[in-house]
C-alpha positions in Angstrom: 40.5 187.8 250.4 43.4 186.8 248.1 46.4 189.0 247.9 47.6 189.9 244.4 51.3 190.2 243.8 52.8 193.0 241.9 53.4 190.9 238.9 49.8 189.6 239.1 48.6 193.2 239.1 50.6 193.9 236.0 49.3 190.9 234.2 45.8 191.7 235.2 46.1 195.2 234.0 47.5 194.0 230.7 44.7 191.6 230.3 42.2 194.4 230.9 44.0 196.6 228.3 43.9 193.8 225.7 40.3 193.1 226.3 39.5 196.8 225.8 41.3 196.8 222.5 39.5 193.7 221.3 36.2 195.2 222.3 36.8 198.3 220.2 37.9 196.1 217.2 34.8 194.0 217.5 32.6 197.1 217.9 34.1 198.7 214.8 33.7 195.5 212.8 30.1 195.2 213.9 29.4 198.7 212.6 31.1 198.0 209.2 29.1 196.9 206.1 29.0 193.1 205.7 31.5 191.9 203.1 30.6 190.1 199.9 30.6 186.3 200.2 33.6 184.8 198.5 33.6 181.7 196.4 35.3 178.9 198.2 36.6 177.3 195.0 36.7 178.4 191.3 33.9 177.2 189.1 34.9 174.3 186.8 32.5 173.7 183.8 31.3 170.2 183.1 33.2 168.5 180.3 31.9 168.5 176.8 30.8 165.0 175.8 29.3 165.4 172.3 32.1 166.8 170.2 31.8 165.7 166.6 33.6 166.7 163.4 32.8 166.5 159.6 34.8 167.3 156.6 33.5 170.3 154.5 35.7 170.8 151.4 39.2 171.2 152.8 38.1 172.0 156.4 36.6 170.3 159.4 33.5 171.6 161.1 33.4 170.9 164.8 30.1 171.0 166.6 29.4 170.5 170.3 27.1 171.7 173.1 28.5 174.3 175.5 28.2 173.4 179.2 25.8 175.5 181.3 26.7 174.1 184.7 29.8 173.4 186.8 30.8 169.9 187.9 29.1 170.6 191.3 25.8 171.5 189.5 26.0 175.2 189.8 24.9 177.4 186.9 27.6 179.2 185.0 27.2 182.9 185.2 28.6 183.5 181.7 29.7 181.6 178.7 33.1 179.8 179.3 36.1 180.4 177.1 37.0 177.5 174.8 40.3 175.9 173.9 40.4 173.7 170.8 43.2 171.0 170.4 44.1 169.2 167.2 46.4 166.4 166.3 47.3 165.5 162.7 48.9 162.3 161.6 48.8 159.4 159.2 45.5 157.7 158.4 46.3 155.0 161.0 45.0 157.0 164.0 48.2 158.2 165.6 47.0 161.8 165.6 45.4 161.6 169.1 48.8 161.4 170.8 50.2 164.6 169.2 47.5 167.1 170.0 48.5 170.8 170.3 46.5 173.9 171.0 44.8 175.0 167.8 42.7 178.0 168.8 41.4 179.9 171.9 38.1 181.6 171.9 37.7 184.1 174.8 34.5 184.2 176.7 33.5 187.6 175.2 33.7 186.1 171.6 32.1 182.8 172.2 28.6 184.0 171.2 29.8 184.5 167.7 30.2 180.7 167.4 27.0 179.6 169.2 23.5 179.3 168.1 20.8 177.9 170.4 23.4 176.5 172.7 25.2 174.6 169.9 28.8 175.7 169.1 30.3 175.5 165.6 33.9 176.0 164.7 35.6 175.7 161.3 39.2 174.5 161.1 40.4 175.3 157.6 43.3 173.0 156.6 46.3 174.1 154.6 48.5 172.3 152.1 51.2 171.8 154.7 48.8 170.1 157.0 48.7 167.1 154.7 52.5 166.8 154.6 52.6 165.4 151.1 50.0 162.7 152.0 46.8 161.8 150.1 45.0 161.6 153.4 45.5 162.4 157.0 44.0 161.5 160.3 42.7 164.4 162.4 41.8 164.2 166.1 40.1 167.0 168.0 39.3 167.7 171.7 38.2 170.8 173.6 38.1 172.0 177.1 36.4 175.1 178.6 37.2 177.5 181.4 35.0 179.7 183.6 37.8 181.1 185.8 41.6 181.8 185.5 42.4 179.0 187.9 41.0 175.8 186.5 39.9 174.2 183.2 37.2 171.6 182.6 38.2 168.0 181.9 39.0 167.4 178.2 36.0 166.5 176.0 35.6 163.3 174.1 37.9 162.9 171.1 36.5 163.4 167.6 38.5 161.6 165.0 38.1 161.6 161.2 40.0 160.8 158.0 40.6 163.8 155.7 41.2 163.7 152.0 41.9 166.8 150.0 39.0 168.1 147.9 39.2 169.4 144.4 39.8 173.1 143.9 36.5 175.0 143.7 35.1 175.8 140.2 35.8 179.4 139.2 33.9 179.9 135.9 30.3 178.9 136.5 28.0 180.7 134.0 24.4 180.6 133.0 22.4 180.9 129.8 18.6 181.4 129.7 16.7 179.4 127.1 12.9 179.0 126.9 12.7 175.5 128.5 15.7 175.7 130.9 18.5 177.7 132.5 21.6 176.1 131.2 24.7 176.0 133.5 28.2 175.3 132.3 31.7 175.3 133.8 35.2 174.0 133.4 36.1 170.8 135.2 38.7 171.3 138.1 42.1 169.7 137.6 43.7 169.4 141.0 43.4 169.7 144.8 45.2 172.0 147.2 48.0 169.5 147.6 48.5 169.4 143.8 47.1 165.9 143.3 44.8 165.2 140.4 42.1 162.7 141.3 39.4 162.1 138.7 36.1 163.9 139.0 33.3 161.5 139.9 30.5 164.0 139.3 29.0 167.3 140.3 26.3 168.5 142.7 24.2 171.5 141.7 22.9 173.9 144.3 20.3 176.7 144.0 18.6 179.4 146.1 16.3 182.2 145.4 17.4 185.8 146.0 16.0 189.2 146.5 16.3 190.7 143.0 16.9 194.1 144.4 20.0 192.8 146.3 21.3 190.5 143.6 23.9 193.0 142.5 25.1 193.8 146.0 28.9 193.8 146.1 28.8 191.9 149.4 27.0 189.1 147.7 23.3 188.2 147.0 20.8 188.1 149.8 19.5 184.6 149.8 15.9 183.9 150.8 17.0 180.4 152.0 20.2 178.5 152.1 21.6 176.9 148.9 19.8 173.5 148.4 20.9 170.7 146.1 18.6 170.4 143.0 20.5 167.8 141.0 23.6 166.1 139.9 25.6 165.8 136.7 28.3 163.6 135.3 29.5 166.3 132.9 30.3 170.0 133.4 26.9 171.2 132.4 23.3 171.1 133.8 19.8 172.2 132.7 17.5 173.5 135.3 14.0 173.1 134.0 12.2 173.9 137.3 12.3 177.7 137.3 10.0 180.6 136.8 10.6 183.7 134.7 11.0 186.9 136.7 12.5 185.2 139.8 16.2 185.7 140.7 18.2 182.5 141.3 21.7 181.9 142.7 23.6 178.8 141.6 26.7 177.0 142.9 28.3 173.8 141.8 30.5 171.5 143.8 32.6 168.7 142.3 33.1 165.4 144.0 35.7 162.7 144.1 35.3 159.2 145.5 38.7 158.1 146.7 37.2 155.4 148.9 33.7 154.6 150.0 32.8 158.2 150.9 32.6 161.1 148.5 34.6 164.3 149.1 32.8 167.5 148.0 34.6 170.6 147.0 33.9 174.1 148.2 31.3 176.2 146.4 32.0 177.5 143.0 31.6 181.2 142.1 28.0 182.2 142.5 26.1 182.6 139.3 23.1 185.0 139.6 20.4 185.2 137.0 16.9 186.7 136.7 15.4 184.9 133.6 13.0 187.0 131.6 10.5 185.6 129.2 11.5 187.0 125.9 10.5 183.9 123.9 7.4 184.2 121.7 5.1 181.2 121.5 4.8 179.1 118.4 2.5 180.3 115.5 -1.0 178.9 115.7 -1.8 175.9 113.5 -4.9 174.7 111.6 -6.5 178.0 110.6 -9.7 177.6 108.6 -12.1 180.2 107.2 -15.8 179.3 106.6 -18.5 181.4 105.0 -21.7 181.8 106.9 -24.3 183.1 104.2 -26.5 185.9 105.0 -30.1 185.1 105.9 -33.3 187.2 106.4 -31.5 190.4 105.5 -28.5 189.7 107.6 -25.2 190.0 105.8 -22.8 187.1 105.3 -20.0 186.7 107.7 -16.7 184.7 107.8 -16.0 182.3 110.7 -12.4 181.7 111.6 -11.1 178.9 113.9 -7.8 177.3 114.6 -6.2 174.7 117.0 -5.6 175.6 120.6 -2.0 176.4 121.4 -0.3 173.7 123.4 1.8 176.2 125.4 0.8 176.8 129.0 1.2 180.6 129.2 -1.0 181.7 126.3 -2.9 184.8 127.1 -4.9 185.0 123.9 -4.9 185.5 120.1 -4.9 188.2 117.4 -6.3 188.0 113.9 -4.8 190.0 111.0 -6.8 190.8 107.9 -5.7 191.9 104.4 -7.3 192.2 101.0 -4.0 191.5 99.2 -2.0 188.3 99.5 1.4 188.6 101.0 0.8 191.8 103.0 0.8 192.1 106.7 -2.7 193.6 107.0 -4.3 195.1 110.1 -5.6 193.6 113.3 -9.2 192.7 112.9 -10.1 192.1 116.6 -10.5 195.0 119.0 -9.7 193.0 122.1 -7.5 190.0 122.7 -9.3 186.8 121.8 -9.4 184.4 124.7 -10.6 181.4 122.5 -9.3 180.2 119.2 -12.2 181.5 117.2 -13.3 184.8 115.5 -16.3 186.0 113.5 -15.6 188.7 110.9 -18.7 190.8 110.6 -17.1 193.3 108.2 -17.3 191.4 105.0 -18.2 193.0 101.7 -19.8 191.0 99.0 -17.5 190.1 96.1 -14.4 190.8 98.2 -11.7 188.2 99.1 -9.8 188.5 102.3 -6.6 187.0 103.6 -6.3 186.1 107.3 -3.4 185.1 109.7 -3.5 184.5 113.4 -0.9 185.0 116.2 -0.7 183.9 119.8 0.4 186.1 122.8 1.8 184.8 126.0 1.4 186.3 129.5 4.7 188.2 129.1 3.4 190.0 126.0 5.5 188.1 123.5 3.6 187.6 120.2 4.2 184.6 118.0 4.9 184.6 114.3 1.9 184.7 112.1 0.2 181.5 111.0 0.0 180.5 107.4 -2.5 182.9 105.6 -5.8 181.5 104.7 -8.3 183.3 102.4 -12.0 183.5 102.3 -14.8 185.8 101.0 -18.4 186.4 100.3 -19.9 186.2 96.8 -21.1 189.2 95.0 -24.8 190.0 95.4 -25.5 189.1 91.7 -23.8 185.7 92.2 -25.8 182.8 93.4 -25.1 181.9 97.0 -23.7 178.5 97.5 
């Protein structure tokens, strides 16, 4: 049997003591609740690859698809924050080398810029951005972040050439006539940089609105976005494609063509109008009166006829009768006549009558009277024609 030295006994005892302590630690650890698994590395979103930009008036609209996965194919738990970088320079394309941070969109606010996974951001340029130049080159890039530790790789670079647009029209107004809604405005004179390029034309936009909300101080409630309905070379336009009783919202944008691509201004003031049909139709034409002699004890009657009105919204006709020339007379028909004809059964022998006809449209507007035409039945003692 081996003999232990004094020192060996001490070491052995120490080892037993240490083992006991470790056993207690492991036992306690085993009874504790399991800890949450920790992420080994921060999530890094995939880089945006479809960044594009387009000029809208004096701004640039950036569009891109937000990443939904990390570079190692894990799903992002929430929308990443966005950093937008911009470089401005001459039209030669040197803007890409001078990019600076333009805007940061925190994760909590990103959903305000996103619809169906597509993000949209407007960069509104200022006069100083042009630096006294007639055109500038603008380069944009973005990167996203899902943690505080690491960003995504930069996106592709979107480059475009920007030319200042004309100032928006401020005095668009409307006038309702029977065939058209007439728009008129004053031609703009300059851009935000003070330059005065010639106006190449105008584009006219229209939308329908809820008439009850047309006077809302926050702006009209459009049933659909403004859509282009025509163009004009002069500061006026006639909209013939409208309906009475509907509410329309109009806007006009001026265009310049400094090179091969037109630059469109921002929207003018919105002109809101609800045209009402207060325009009477034209007076009927071709009124004739013919005597139908009495037969077999039946009294004579007078037959009236006239030309059909060419207007498309005619609801019917009225006949006015008088026994004295030049007087207005009274309406002879009890109900509105749907056809251009009338038989006057209340004819007295030996009397002469004067007739005039009017037309009514579906809005209740009555036309002027036609030229008066006379007719009558012979007296009973006179021979019948």
